[in-house]
MIRO-82765 format. One record per residue (C-alpha): residue number from 0; chain; x, y, z. Coordinates in Angstrom, 3 decimals. Layout:
residues N
+-----+------+----------+----------+----------+
| pos | unit |     east |    north |       up |
+-----+------+----------+----------+----------+
| NUM |    A |        X |        Y |        Z |
...
+-----+------+----------+----------+----------+
//
This chain:
residues 278
+-----+------+----------+----------+----------+
| pos | unit |     east |    north |       up |
+-----+------+----------+----------+----------+
|   0 |    A |   45.279 |  204.885 |  114.111 |
|   1 |    A |   45.606 |  202.699 |  111.990 |
|   2 |    A |   42.840 |  199.719 |  111.401 |
|   3 |    A |   44.339 |  195.975 |  113.083 |
|   4 |    A |   44.593 |  193.970 |  109.896 |
|   5 |    A |   43.218 |  190.249 |  110.129 |
|   6 |    A |   46.594 |  189.341 |  107.895 |
|   7 |    A |   48.836 |  190.679 |  110.238 |
|   8 |    A |   48.510 |  187.734 |  113.278 |
|   9 |    A |   50.251 |  185.502 |  111.232 |
|  10 |    A |   53.013 |  187.660 |  111.095 |
|  11 |    A |   52.961 |  188.214 |  114.843 |
|  12 |    A |   52.005 |  183.941 |  115.520 |
|  13 |    A |   55.234 |  183.796 |  112.879 |
|  14 |    A |   57.293 |  185.525 |  114.787 |
|  15 |    A |   56.332 |  184.635 |  118.248 |
|  16 |    A |   56.802 |  180.933 |  116.927 |
|  17 |    A |   60.366 |  181.134 |  115.366 |
|  18 |    A |   62.229 |  184.231 |  117.510 |
|  19 |    A |   63.662 |  185.811 |  115.292 |
|  20 |    A |   62.278 |  187.947 |  111.851 |
|  21 |    A |   64.837 |  186.008 |  109.633 |
|  22 |    A |   63.202 |  183.066 |  110.355 |
|  23 |    A |   59.767 |  183.876 |  110.321 |
|  24 |    A |   59.768 |  185.248 |  107.135 |
|  25 |    A |   61.458 |  181.704 |  105.855 |
|  26 |    A |   58.612 |  180.328 |  107.306 |
|  27 |    A |   55.778 |  182.760 |  105.889 |
|  28 |    A |   57.873 |  183.282 |  102.369 |
|  29 |    A |   57.956 |  186.947 |  103.182 |
|  30 |    A |   61.318 |  188.926 |  103.411 |
|  31 |    A |   62.791 |  190.089 |  106.483 |
|  32 |    A |   62.200 |  193.626 |  105.975 |
|  33 |    A |   58.982 |  193.477 |  104.960 |
|  34 |    A |   58.306 |  191.244 |  108.089 |
|  35 |    A |   59.567 |  194.027 |  109.748 |
|  36 |    A |   57.025 |  196.509 |  108.321 |
|  37 |    A |   54.200 |  194.231 |  109.173 |
|  38 |    A |   55.581 |  193.666 |  112.527 |
|  39 |    A |   55.596 |  197.980 |  113.438 |
|  40 |    A |   52.220 |  198.629 |  111.282 |
|  41 |    A |   50.693 |  196.178 |  113.815 |
|  42 |    A |   52.730 |  197.167 |  117.699 |
|  43 |    A |   51.071 |  201.018 |  115.809 |
|  44 |    A |   48.088 |  199.969 |  115.559 |
|  45 |    A |   47.215 |  197.675 |  118.818 |
|  46 |    A |   49.351 |  200.866 |  120.552 |
|  47 |    A |   51.508 |  198.702 |  122.235 |
|  48 |    A |   55.108 |  197.498 |  121.656 |
|  49 |    A |   54.271 |  193.334 |  121.748 |
|  50 |    A |   57.909 |  192.029 |  121.621 |
|  51 |    A |   61.287 |  192.945 |  123.159 |
|  52 |    A |   64.286 |  192.713 |  120.674 |
|  53 |    A |   67.242 |  190.772 |  122.505 |
|  54 |    A |   70.590 |  189.636 |  121.473 |
|  55 |    A |   68.351 |  186.424 |  121.295 |
|  56 |    A |   65.699 |  187.149 |  119.156 |
|  57 |    A |   62.278 |  188.888 |  119.994 |
|  58 |    A |   60.826 |  188.245 |  122.642 |
|  59 |    A |   57.181 |  188.125 |  124.328 |
|  60 |    A |   56.121 |  191.779 |  126.326 |
|  61 |    A |   53.179 |  191.368 |  128.545 |
|  62 |    A |   50.790 |  192.898 |  126.049 |
|  63 |    A |   52.695 |  190.155 |  123.545 |
|  64 |    A |   51.484 |  187.842 |  125.517 |
|  65 |    A |   48.348 |  189.024 |  126.568 |
|  66 |    A |   47.607 |  188.928 |  122.286 |
|  67 |    A |   48.785 |  185.356 |  122.324 |
|  68 |    A |   46.220 |  183.603 |  123.639 |
|  69 |    A |   43.272 |  185.348 |  121.188 |
|  70 |    A |   45.668 |  185.354 |  118.876 |
|  71 |    A |   46.084 |  180.828 |  118.322 |
|  72 |    A |   41.826 |  180.851 |  119.006 |
|  73 |    A |   41.538 |  182.548 |  116.586 |
|  74 |    A |   44.488 |  180.966 |  113.660 |
|  75 |    A |   42.607 |  177.603 |  114.995 |
|  76 |    A |   39.670 |  178.593 |  113.890 |
|  77 |    A |   40.824 |  180.326 |  110.550 |
|  78 |    A |   42.287 |  176.621 |  109.857 |
|  79 |    A |   38.789 |  174.387 |  111.265 |
|  80 |    A |   36.822 |  176.457 |  108.352 |
|  81 |    A |   39.524 |  175.807 |  105.766 |
|  82 |    A |   39.863 |  172.161 |  106.253 |
|  83 |    A |   35.799 |  172.377 |  106.831 |
|  84 |    A |   35.088 |  173.979 |  103.594 |
|  85 |    A |   38.032 |  171.615 |  101.654 |
|  86 |    A |   36.535 |  168.898 |  103.158 |
|  87 |    A |   32.520 |  169.724 |  101.339 |
|  88 |    A |   34.527 |  169.342 |   97.566 |
|  89 |    A |   33.246 |  165.741 |   96.736 |
|  90 |    A |   35.808 |  163.469 |   95.628 |
|  91 |    A |   39.662 |  162.558 |   96.799 |
|  92 |    A |   41.672 |  164.141 |   95.541 |
|  93 |    A |   44.921 |  167.123 |   96.516 |
|  94 |    A |   47.787 |  166.626 |   99.459 |
|  95 |    A |   47.558 |  164.163 |  102.353 |
|  96 |    A |   50.259 |  164.261 |  104.550 |
|  97 |    A |   50.946 |  161.191 |  107.054 |
|  98 |    A |   53.376 |  161.466 |  109.319 |
|  99 |    A |   55.231 |  158.045 |  111.390 |
| 100 |    A |   58.306 |  156.879 |  112.203 |
| 101 |    A |   61.159 |  155.712 |  109.523 |
| 102 |    A |   60.235 |  152.340 |  110.446 |
| 103 |    A |   56.934 |  151.986 |  109.672 |
| 104 |    A |   56.427 |  153.931 |  106.727 |
| 105 |    A |   58.877 |  151.010 |  105.175 |
| 106 |    A |   57.674 |  148.365 |  106.719 |
| 107 |    A |   54.376 |  148.681 |  107.704 |
| 108 |    A |   52.911 |  151.991 |  105.552 |
| 109 |    A |   54.432 |  151.341 |  102.366 |
| 110 |    A |   52.039 |  148.679 |  101.039 |
| 111 |    A |   49.005 |  150.187 |  101.792 |
| 112 |    A |   49.976 |  153.470 |  100.236 |
| 113 |    A |   50.872 |  151.720 |   96.685 |
| 114 |    A |   47.557 |  150.115 |   97.241 |
| 115 |    A |   45.519 |  153.226 |   97.699 |
| 116 |    A |   47.495 |  155.049 |   95.224 |
| 117 |    A |   45.684 |  153.153 |   92.932 |
| 118 |    A |   43.154 |  153.053 |   93.868 |
| 119 |    A |   42.808 |  157.143 |   94.982 |
| 120 |    A |   45.209 |  158.187 |   92.107 |
| 121 |    A |   44.378 |  161.938 |   92.345 |
| 122 |    A |   45.568 |  162.219 |   95.964 |
| 123 |    A |   49.047 |  162.776 |   96.253 |
| 124 |    A |   50.801 |  161.026 |   99.219 |
| 125 |    A |   52.993 |  163.157 |  101.724 |
| 126 |    A |   55.259 |  160.644 |  104.154 |
| 127 |    A |   56.590 |  162.450 |  106.755 |
| 128 |    A |   58.851 |  159.836 |  108.507 |
| 129 |    A |   61.345 |  162.584 |  110.875 |
| 130 |    A |   60.487 |  162.418 |  114.359 |
| 131 |    A |   59.424 |  165.452 |  114.956 |
| 132 |    A |   55.803 |  165.774 |  116.269 |
| 133 |    A |   53.366 |  167.111 |  113.490 |
| 134 |    A |   50.435 |  169.251 |  115.015 |
| 135 |    A |   47.040 |  168.241 |  113.212 |
| 136 |    A |   45.630 |  170.996 |  114.659 |
| 137 |    A |   47.688 |  173.663 |  112.513 |
| 138 |    A |   47.803 |  171.182 |  109.281 |
| 139 |    A |   51.517 |  169.842 |  109.462 |
| 140 |    A |   50.119 |  166.655 |  108.716 |
| 141 |    A |   46.016 |  165.323 |  108.325 |
| 142 |    A |   47.075 |  161.673 |  109.889 |
| 143 |    A |   49.689 |  160.630 |  112.153 |
| 144 |    A |   51.175 |  157.113 |  113.927 |
| 145 |    A |   51.825 |  157.134 |  116.936 |
| 146 |    A |   53.369 |  154.573 |  119.682 |
| 147 |    A |   52.102 |  157.126 |  122.513 |
| 148 |    A |   48.626 |  158.234 |  123.135 |
| 149 |    A |   47.407 |  161.566 |  121.415 |
| 150 |    A |   46.990 |  164.531 |  124.318 |
| 151 |    A |   45.896 |  167.093 |  122.235 |
| 152 |    A |   41.032 |  167.619 |  123.015 |
| 153 |    A |   41.290 |  168.336 |  119.352 |
| 154 |    A |   42.615 |  164.956 |  118.117 |
| 155 |    A |   40.506 |  162.091 |  117.524 |
| 156 |    A |   42.642 |  158.881 |  118.080 |
| 157 |    A |   41.703 |  154.911 |  117.634 |
| 158 |    A |   44.036 |  151.594 |  118.056 |
| 159 |    A |   45.464 |  150.656 |  114.512 |
| 160 |    A |   47.504 |  147.926 |  115.295 |
| 161 |    A |   49.391 |  146.139 |  117.762 |
| 162 |    A |   53.430 |  145.410 |  116.718 |
| 163 |    A |   54.474 |  142.484 |  118.482 |
| 164 |    A |   58.585 |  142.961 |  119.856 |
| 165 |    A |   61.077 |  140.809 |  120.325 |
| 166 |    A |   64.767 |  140.364 |  122.232 |
| 167 |    A |   67.591 |  139.897 |  119.058 |
| 168 |    A |   70.851 |  139.233 |  119.289 |
| 169 |    A |   73.436 |  137.951 |  116.976 |
| 170 |    A |   73.118 |  134.379 |  117.349 |
| 171 |    A |   75.905 |  132.379 |  119.901 |
| 172 |    A |   77.064 |  135.525 |  121.045 |
| 173 |    A |   74.433 |  136.745 |  124.080 |
| 174 |    A |   72.507 |  134.390 |  126.825 |
| 175 |    A |   70.826 |  136.628 |  129.022 |
| 176 |    A |   68.918 |  135.355 |  132.032 |
| 177 |    A |   65.922 |  137.413 |  132.281 |
| 178 |    A |   66.199 |  139.163 |  135.675 |
| 179 |    A |   69.422 |  139.929 |  135.565 |
| 180 |    A |   71.218 |  140.228 |  132.103 |
| 181 |    A |   75.133 |  141.053 |  133.817 |
| 182 |    A |   77.455 |  140.625 |  130.838 |
| 183 |    A |   74.979 |  142.225 |  128.215 |
| 184 |    A |   75.275 |  144.892 |  126.595 |
| 185 |    A |   72.241 |  146.797 |  124.871 |
| 186 |    A |   71.328 |  148.994 |  121.498 |
| 187 |    A |   68.559 |  150.792 |  122.270 |
| 188 |    A |   66.597 |  153.536 |  121.493 |
| 189 |    A |   68.202 |  157.206 |  121.609 |
| 190 |    A |   67.217 |  159.410 |  124.612 |
| 191 |    A |   64.662 |  161.444 |  123.618 |
| 192 |    A |   62.483 |  158.241 |  122.918 |
| 193 |    A |   63.827 |  156.636 |  126.502 |
| 194 |    A |   60.266 |  156.413 |  127.372 |
| 195 |    A |   59.006 |  154.257 |  124.449 |
| 196 |    A |   56.900 |  150.708 |  125.994 |
| 197 |    A |   60.371 |  148.456 |  124.069 |
| 198 |    A |   62.842 |  150.866 |  126.570 |
| 199 |    A |   60.830 |  149.972 |  129.997 |
| 200 |    A |   60.390 |  146.338 |  128.845 |
| 201 |    A |   63.693 |  145.644 |  128.408 |
| 202 |    A |   65.507 |  147.187 |  131.145 |
| 203 |    A |   63.625 |  145.908 |  133.525 |
| 204 |    A |   64.001 |  142.310 |  132.304 |
| 205 |    A |   68.151 |  143.136 |  132.072 |
| 206 |    A |   68.510 |  145.136 |  134.614 |
| 207 |    A |   72.566 |  144.971 |  135.724 |
| 208 |    A |   72.758 |  144.944 |  131.084 |
| 209 |    A |   74.927 |  148.427 |  130.402 |
| 210 |    A |   73.759 |  149.970 |  126.977 |
| 211 |    A |   76.741 |  150.761 |  124.706 |
| 212 |    A |   73.948 |  152.399 |  122.158 |
| 213 |    A |   71.117 |  154.353 |  120.893 |
| 214 |    A |   68.909 |  155.288 |  117.941 |
| 215 |    A |   66.933 |  156.881 |  116.889 |
| 216 |    A |   65.807 |  154.449 |  113.607 |
| 217 |    A |   65.075 |  150.524 |  113.916 |
| 218 |    A |   67.050 |  149.533 |  110.661 |
| 219 |    A |   70.291 |  151.226 |  112.691 |
| 220 |    A |   69.079 |  149.109 |  116.132 |
| 221 |    A |   69.250 |  146.016 |  114.135 |
| 222 |    A |   72.196 |  146.674 |  111.825 |
| 223 |    A |   74.449 |  146.983 |  114.725 |
| 224 |    A |   72.369 |  144.018 |  116.715 |
| 225 |    A |   73.319 |  141.968 |  114.039 |
| 226 |    A |   77.396 |  143.507 |  113.966 |
| 227 |    A |   77.437 |  141.685 |  117.910 |
| 228 |    A |   77.184 |  145.274 |  119.105 |
| 229 |    A |   74.687 |  144.013 |  121.381 |
| 230 |    A |   71.035 |  142.924 |  122.410 |
| 231 |    A |   68.316 |  145.332 |  120.549 |
| 232 |    A |   64.270 |  144.621 |  120.735 |
| 233 |    A |   62.276 |  144.853 |  117.035 |
| 234 |    A |   59.685 |  144.434 |  115.791 |
| 235 |    A |   58.223 |  141.296 |  115.305 |
| 236 |    A |   57.475 |  140.923 |  112.080 |
| 237 |    A |   57.870 |  139.477 |  108.400 |
| 238 |    A |   60.546 |  141.799 |  106.729 |
| 239 |    A |   61.602 |  143.364 |  110.180 |
| 240 |    A |   65.218 |  143.256 |  110.566 |
| 241 |    A |   65.793 |  140.838 |  108.391 |
| 242 |    A |   69.930 |  140.521 |  109.700 |
| 243 |    A |   68.828 |  139.695 |  113.059 |
| 244 |    A |   66.079 |  137.405 |  112.517 |
| 245 |    A |   67.762 |  134.613 |  113.298 |
| 246 |    A |   68.990 |  135.890 |  116.799 |
| 247 |    A |   65.004 |  136.137 |  118.368 |
| 248 |    A |   65.734 |  135.384 |  122.014 |
| 249 |    A |   62.654 |  136.509 |  123.520 |
| 250 |    A |   59.574 |  137.606 |  121.554 |
| 251 |    A |   56.762 |  135.481 |  119.663 |
| 252 |    A |   58.093 |  132.048 |  120.989 |
| 253 |    A |   57.569 |  133.369 |  124.379 |
| 254 |    A |   55.114 |  135.909 |  126.206 |
| 255 |    A |   57.778 |  138.278 |  127.843 |
| 256 |    A |   57.894 |  141.073 |  125.466 |
| 257 |    A |   55.567 |  143.322 |  126.323 |
| 258 |    A |   53.276 |  144.502 |  122.064 |
| 259 |    A |   53.235 |  147.979 |  121.362 |
| 260 |    A |   50.088 |  150.272 |  119.626 |
| 261 |    A |   50.689 |  152.209 |  116.929 |
| 262 |    A |   48.018 |  154.512 |  117.285 |
| 263 |    A |   46.109 |  156.918 |  114.333 |
| 264 |    A |   44.851 |  160.165 |  114.755 |
| 265 |    A |   43.389 |  162.869 |  112.301 |
| 266 |    A |   42.011 |  166.357 |  113.788 |
| 267 |    A |   38.703 |  165.750 |  114.708 |
| 268 |    A |   36.557 |  168.859 |  112.053 |
| 269 |    A |   38.511 |  166.828 |  109.543 |
| 270 |    A |   37.118 |  163.850 |  110.104 |
| 271 |    A |   33.674 |  165.461 |  111.062 |
| 272 |    A |   33.383 |  167.704 |  107.455 |
| 273 |    A |   33.860 |  164.321 |  105.694 |
| 274 |    A |   37.054 |  164.598 |  104.226 |
| 275 |    A |   39.269 |  161.275 |  106.195 |
| 276 |    A |   37.623 |  158.333 |  107.898 |
| 277 |    A |   39.206 |  156.465 |  111.016 |
+-----+------+----------+----------+----------+
//
């Protein structure tokens, strides 16, 4: 019987996560035949089939499910060691992956990153602004900014900033009444972000208003608002939603709006080894 190789575990986990040999091969930078050969060797080493081959892809067998938990823990320990060793080297250099929303990256982080680049020129900051939630423990990102709290046990998080929001409308077009909203139209976050604080606030404020458009992009919401498509809840900040800035209905001038908090987080072992500070 072939001895189980540590290097086979990333192959197993990639196939379990991606569901096909082709996708797993692309994830690891391998060829599909190589992935298939490595999987067969792994199954021979453990003496069991780890995946059931179906028309929809690879599905874990009972033996594969039993192997998944220990493999994930081994992967996490290896990544933690890698982060600790990387953080033990003096000086700030290398890649720093930061994840946040597109609006937060453009409006809030860009000035900070410009200053950071001047202080730490050897650090290459990679700013990821797509909607995907990147994993800190798996080192998909080093720092993550979110509106919602983090629930991962390995993550160290703290409140970064409070962002006031206001209800905007094209000047002269809408005059909503709090607690009603009949005849008004709303431009909201898309359904994937329906739990955002601003969505709940405006739907409670204007329960009879009609939702006519959704977008996960604040600039798109601001543009639609300025064109008169509907009311939109936008951050009340200088430079934010410039096309709708004169249409503030509720916000800084009234205490009705609930502010949102941006939360920043990093992985626990990154902070412990001194690689980043929060």
